[in-house]
Residue, then its C-alpha position, 0 to 999 in steps of 0.5 A: m160417451a163420444t170419441r175422440e173422433q166423434v169430439e174432431e168431427i163436430w169441431p174441426e176447428l180444434a185444429w186451429i188450435g196451433n199448441a198440440d197441449l192446449r188442443e188436447k185439453t181442450l178435446q178432453t174437455w169436451m169428450l168429459a161434457f160428453e161423459r157426464s152428459p145425456l146428450e150424444p154428439q149428434d145432438l149438438r147438429e139438431i137442438p137449438f143454441t139456446l133456450h130464450v128463442e122460442n122455435c129457434k131453428v140455429s143449431f147449438l153446433d151451428h151457432k157455436r162454430l159459427v162464434v169460432h170462425l168469427a172469433q178468428e176473423s175477429a182476431l185476424k181483422i185487429a191484428e191487421f189494423m192494431g198489431d201490438d197496440m191489442p195483442v190476441d192470443k189466437d190459440i187461446l181465444i180459439a180453445g175459449a172460442i170452441l169452450a164457451d158453451v161447453g157447461k150446456l152440455l150439463e145444462y140441457e136434456m132430452k125430455d119427450g124429444a126436446c131439449v130443455q134445461s136439466s135440474r142442474g142448469a136450472y142451480l148452475r148456468h154453463p159459464f160456472t160446469g163449463v169452467g168446472l169441466a174445463m179446469e178438471c182438464n187442466v185447460p189454462d186460467a186464460a181460456c177459463h176465463i172465456i168461458a166464465t165471462h162469455a156470457g152476462e155473468g161476465n158483465l161484473v169483471k174486467r176481460t182479457a180482450e180475447a174473452f170480450i172477442v168471444h162475448h161479442t161475436d156471441f151475442m151479436t148472433y144471439e141478441p137480435l134473435v131475442k131483443g131485435l127490432k121484429i118488423 
């Protein structure tokens, strides 16, 4: 189980969420996930961000923080160039980006020193468990929508601007590793 301080240490970007209530609910979701997970905060600095890339060297935390930073920068540029024509709720965006893979704490486990898919993960992918955790913590539906639609499951529904941003920042740092041209 993680302490509040441990969650704040791995997620300094929580401070970017201006709405104190949303910031707290986002933090509480991570605490709940650690409570139910065999993983510890330190594991996120060491485990791969995906099990779909053999010998993936990029850690879970490095990838997820990158996605949050790219989402933030994207929102700033969208505001600069598009203004009110494409409004982006930055608090919802950052909360959703921070929470997008929280369900992986229930999808992954450690066996013999290696990160593997858990038995729960064989049945329920992280977008589903992540939404469940977030809803338990009363995270707003707009942020839960980002969690639900950030991965391939989201290709079947309409996404908000915030969900598109998180989806694309996540996949632009994933798909080249999986599907990219190998030279």
